[in-house]
N, C-alpha and C positions, 0 to 999 in steps of 0.2 A: 630464529624463533623456533625452528624444528629441534626437537631433542635428538641429540647425536647418539648414534647406534655404535657398539662395539665392533658389530659384525660388518664386513665388507659389503658395499652395495651391490645389488644383484646385477649380473651380466647376462646379455641376452635380450631379445626383443619380448619372448613371453615372460620371462622373469620381471622385466622391467614393467610391463603391463599389469602383472599380478601385484607388485609392489604399489603401483599407482592406485589399483583399485582398492587394495587394503588401506591405503592412506585415506582414500576419500571417504570410505565407510567407517573410518575410525579404528580399524582392525590392525594396526600396525603392531607387531609383536614385539617390539622393544619399548613399548610404553607410549601412552598417548601425548602427542604434543599439542600445542594451542592450534597449530595450522590444521592438523588433522581432525581435531574437535570441531573447528570451525567449518571444515569442509563438509564433516558428517551433518552437523547441524543444518548448514546451508542447503546440503543436499536434500535433508529432510523437509526443509521448507519448501524447497523448489519443486520437490516431487508433490507436496500437498498442493502447491499453487497449480501445478500442471494438471493434476487430477481435477481441481477446481475449475481450470480453465476449460477442460474437456467437458465437464458438468455445465458450467456456465455457457459454453458455446452451444452444447446440445439444447440446453433450455432456451437459449435466444433463436437457435434456428426453429424449434418447435413453436416458441411463442409468435415468431414472425410469421410463419406458416399458418397457425391456427387464428391468429388475431386479425391478419391483414395489415397492410401498410399504414394506415391512419392510426389505428388504436395501438398498433406496436410503437409508432412514434410518440404517441401521448405517454405511454408506459415508460419508454426510454426517458422522455423528458422528466417525468415526475421521479422516476428512480434515480436519475442523475442529481436530482436536488436533495434527495434523501442520503446519497453518497456524500455529497459534497457538505451539508449541513450536519450530518450525523458524524462526520469524520473531524469536525471542527468544535462541536458542542461539549467536548469532554475536557476543555481547557488546556489540551496539550498533555493531559495526565498519561494517557496511554504510551506517548513517547517519553515523558520525563520519568516513568516509572523505572526505565532502563538506566536512568541516571541515579534517582534517589535511593532504589532498593540496593544497589550495590554499595553506594556510599554509607548507608545505614549498616550495612552487614560489616563493611570494613572497618567503621568506627565502633562497631559493638553497640549501637543504639537500638536494642531490640524493642523499648516500648514503642519508640516512634516508628519502627518497622511494622510492628502489629497494628498501630493505630493507622498507618497508611493503608495497609491491606485491605482494611474494611472501610475506613473513613473515605478513601478515595472514591470507592464505588457509590456509597451513598450521597456524596456530594455531587456527583456527576448525574446521578439518577434524578435528584430532586430538581436540580436546576434545569436539566434537559426537559424534564416534564413541564416546568413552568414556561420555558422559552417555546415548547411545542404548542401549549395553549395559546401563547400570543401570535404564534405563526398562524394557527387556525383562525384566530380574530382577523389578522391581516388578509387571509384568503376570502373571509367573509366579506370585508370592506372592499376588496377588488374584484369581487365575484362579476359585478355588472361589465368589468372591462377583460375579464378572462373568458376563453373559449369555454362554453358550457359543458363539454364532454370533459374538460380537464379540471374542474372544480372538485367534483368528489373524489377522484384519484389523489388530489393534493391534500384532501382532509384525511385520506387513509395514510398518505405519507407521513403527515404531522402525527398520527397515532403510531406509527413506526418508529419514530426517532428516539424516544426513551431507551427502549430495548437495544438499539443500534448502538448508541452511546455507551452504554453499561458493558456490552459485548466487546466494543474497542478497548475500554479500560481493562477488562479481564483479559484480554489479548495481551496487553503490555505487561501486566503483573506476570503472567505465565512465561512470557518470553524472557523476562528479567531472572527467571529461575531456570532457564534453558529447557522449559516444557513446550517445545515447539509443537507437538501435536495437540496437546490440550489448548494451546492458544488460538491455533489455526484452524483445526478440523472442524469445530462447531460452525464457524463463520464461513469457511470456504468449501467444504464437502457437504456436511449435514444440511446446511441451507439450502444449497443448490440442488440436492437430491429431493428434498422434501418439496421445493417448489416446483420441479418436475412432476412429481407424484401427485401433488393437490391440483395442479392445472390439468393434467391427463385425466385425473379422476372427474373433475368438474366436466371436462369435455365429453368424456365417457357416459356421464350421467344425463346429458343433453343440455347442459347449461351454455349460455352464450359467453363465450370467452372474450370479453372485450377489456377494455384497459381496467374498469373498475374490478372486475372478477380477479384479473392478474394482480392487482395492488392489493387486494383483500388476502390473497393466497401468500403474497411476499411478505406482508405484515405478520400474518399469523406464523409464518415459519421463522421469521426473525425473533419474535418472542420466544418461541418454543425453544430455539436453539441457544438463545442467551441464558434461559433458566436452567436447561440442562447443562450448559457450562458452568454456570453458578455452582450447582450442586458438586460437580466434579472437582472444581478449583477449591471449594472450601474444604473438601475432604483431603485433597492433596496437601493444602496448606497447614491442615491440623496436623498431619503426621511429619511436617518439616520445620514448622515453627512452634517451639515450646509455648505453652500457655503462660500468660502473665498479665502485668498492666499494660494499658494502651495510653499512648499520648499522642495527641492531634496537633499538627503544626501547619494548619490550613493556609496561613499566611506565606510560610516558607514554602510549602508545595507550589502555591500559586505563583510565588516569585521565581521559582524555576521552570514552572509549566507555561507561564503566559507567553514569555518569549519564543519557547519553542512552538507554542500554539501559532504564534506569527508566522513562524517558518512553515509549518504544516499547513497553515490556512492559506498562505500565498502559493504554496505549492499546489494544493487541491484547486484552487482557483485557477491557477495556470493549466491544470490538467482538464478541468471541465468547461473552461471559458469556451472552445470551440463548439462543443455541443450545444451549450445554451445560446450562443450567439446565433448559431445556424438555425435553431428553433425559431428565433424571432424573424429571420429574413428569408427562410427558405421552408418547403413543404414539409410535413411530417414524414413522407415518403422519402425525401432526400436525408432527413436526419437519421432514419432507420438504416439507409445504405451506408452513411457515414459512420454510425454506431458499429456496424457490422465490420468495417474496416478497422476501427480501433480495437474492438475485440479480438480481431484476428492477430494484431500485432501485440496483443497483450502479454504473450509469452516472453518478449524481450523485456518488458517492464518487470516481470515476476523474477528475473535472475537478479536484477537491482534490488528489488524488494527482498529477496531471500538473503543476500549478503547484509543489507542494511539491518534487518531484523536480528541477524546473528551476531553482529560485530559491535552494535551501538553500546550495550552495556558492558563489553569488554574494553572499548575506548575509555569508557568512564572509570572502571576498575583499574586499568593501567596508569590512568592519569591521577587517580586517587593515591595509589601505591607509590607515585613518583618514578615509575620505570620507563624513563624516555626511550631508551634503545628497544625495548620490547614493543612499546606503543608504535614506534616509526616502522619497524619491521611488520607489525600485524597491519598497518595502514596500507604499505605496499602489496601485502598479500591479498588483502580485500580488494584493492583496485584491479590486480591481475585477473582475480577470479570473478570479477564483475564484467570486465570489458570483452575478454575473448569469447566466453559462452554467448554473451549477448550478439557479438558480430556473427557467430555460427548460427544462432536462432534466427537472426535477421535474415541471412542469405537463404536459409531453408524456407522461411515463411514466404519470402518473395517469389522463390521457384515455384511454390505450391499455392500462391495466392488465389488464382483463378478457381481451382475446383474447391478451395476451402470456402470461398464467398458463395459459390454455387450451391453450397449445402443450405445457405440461407433462402435461396430461391433464385431462379434464373435472373431476375431484375437486379439482384445484388452485385452481379458480376461487373457492372458498369463501374464500380468503386476500385477495381484493381489498379488504375493508374494512381489513384491517390496514395495507395499503400506506400509506393517509392518515395513520395515527398514526405509522408509522415514517418518513415522509418529513419530518414537522416537525422532528425533530432534526437531520436531514441538511442542511436549508435553513438552519436557524438557525446550525449549526456553519460553514457555508460564509461566513457574513457577516462572519467576521474573517479569512478567508483562512488561509494556511500560518504563522500566527504562532507555533505550537509549533516550526517550524524557525528561525525567527527567534531565539526565546529559546535553543534549543540551540546555534546557531552563534555567538551573543555571549557564551556562558557562564553562562547562566541556566538550565541544566539541571536543578537541585535543585528550584527553585521550580516550574518546569515539570512535573516529575515529581510534586511534591506536589499540583498541581491535578489531574493525572490520576489519582492515587491516591484522592483524595476522591471524584471522579466514579466511579470504578471500584467503590469501597465503597458508594456511593449506588445503584449499578446492580445489585450483588449483593443487597443489603437489599430493593430493590424488586421484583427478579425473583423472589426466594424468596417475597415477600408476595403478589405478583400472579399469577405463572405457575400455581400449583396450582389457583387458581380460575378465572382468565380465559384461560389457555393462551397462544396466540400474541398475542392482543390485550394481555394483560398483560406479555408480553415486549417488544413492540414500544412499549407506554407507559413501561415501566421504562428502555429505552434512549434513547427521545427525551428524557424528563425529565433523565436523566443527562447528555446531550449538550448540553442547554440550560444546565444548571449548570455544566458544563465550559466552555462558551463564554463565560459571564459572568465566570467565574474568570479565563480567560486574557485576557479584554479588560481587566479591572481590573489585573492583573499587568503587561501591557505599558503601560499608561497610567501605572502608579504607577513602574515601574522604567525604562522607555525614553523616556516623555514622548510617546508616539504614540497617536493617536486611531485604532485600528484596526478601523474599520467601512467597509463597502462604500459607505455613504451618510453624509453629513455631512462634517466637516472631516478626511477620512482622511489618514493619514500626516503630519499636522502635528506641529510640536513638535520638540524637541531629541532628539538620540541620544546614546549615551554615547561 
């Protein structure tokens, strides 16, 4: 996959390190290869997510200290629903954009491309607004059975959803053009910075920083970040796409997106089931401790996210071009650069887990042992890299969705069985077991359908591709 250089490879430790750094940054003097471009873009995404993680970590620490355990637990509960529903209400467009846009470009279907770039955002905004209104009605109907302190934050969460959904759609469009900073910075850096600023300002002005105030600040920030991203994306697209007629294939877009939505939806359900079930059986204080553990381990997931976001549209492009050898080599490269950094990050986080949890408050250190249980599933999952994106981009969305559905059902059953008795330990164990099960399923599916050995070690990426 890497472009071959006419000059001999560097010798000596220092020279080799310099060559590796140049390759990772995309600065190889002999021409950019797909591998170096991928590492550069993945590095950009990872840096953004690390900065975002630091800001999110700081914001969660400050909110936990400013709000107290109960209000913080309510905020975490409502925000988890926003993340879960907001990530599903775009019909999978944010993920399918990385398949649809490269295919339109490869086939020269410029009218459909222009239509997708605008129509996809309008479609997700209108429908998410309608669904948010219905959800607010559901909250109203169920309010007699909902904790009174949770009702208003849930209404605010409904107000947040349309902006969250459009921001996700714009993120997918930007990443399909390799505009990683434009896609990710508004959501992951600007948003977190503004949340810290608004909540700190409210506290400085003497306002009571409860769950309602924190959700109001978060809602305002999501809308501001989304609108700013929209202005910048439109300007960038205007200079990149020639003006002309637009064609809209809503049915075709949904035919591609809905199976991917099933995959993304079951993955998100798998990711958030532990927190949501824990809220039903345990105190808000315990939910806050568990959430702090999850946030501490988030760095491992960011590595997987970085490679997934970078590679998905390239999987689709190489498949559309029929370049099987290039696709196979690219898959092997993506797996390797997912697993080994994930393993290193896990070891580092476990080594410094106690002081990191202490930053949330002394009472959060009790969650340190839970970190080891939760880390198992993340490391095992990273061993096969972003193969779910590979299956989605190559037209195997349904079988991928089935694998995630089975893992989700297992997670729900295990959480309901273990959480009432073991609390956060049971939630972490249920999620790790489900992730291991999901990994084994995906490995078998890719091996059976694509003929690829998708492990970071062994004969990775070998075999035939469709």
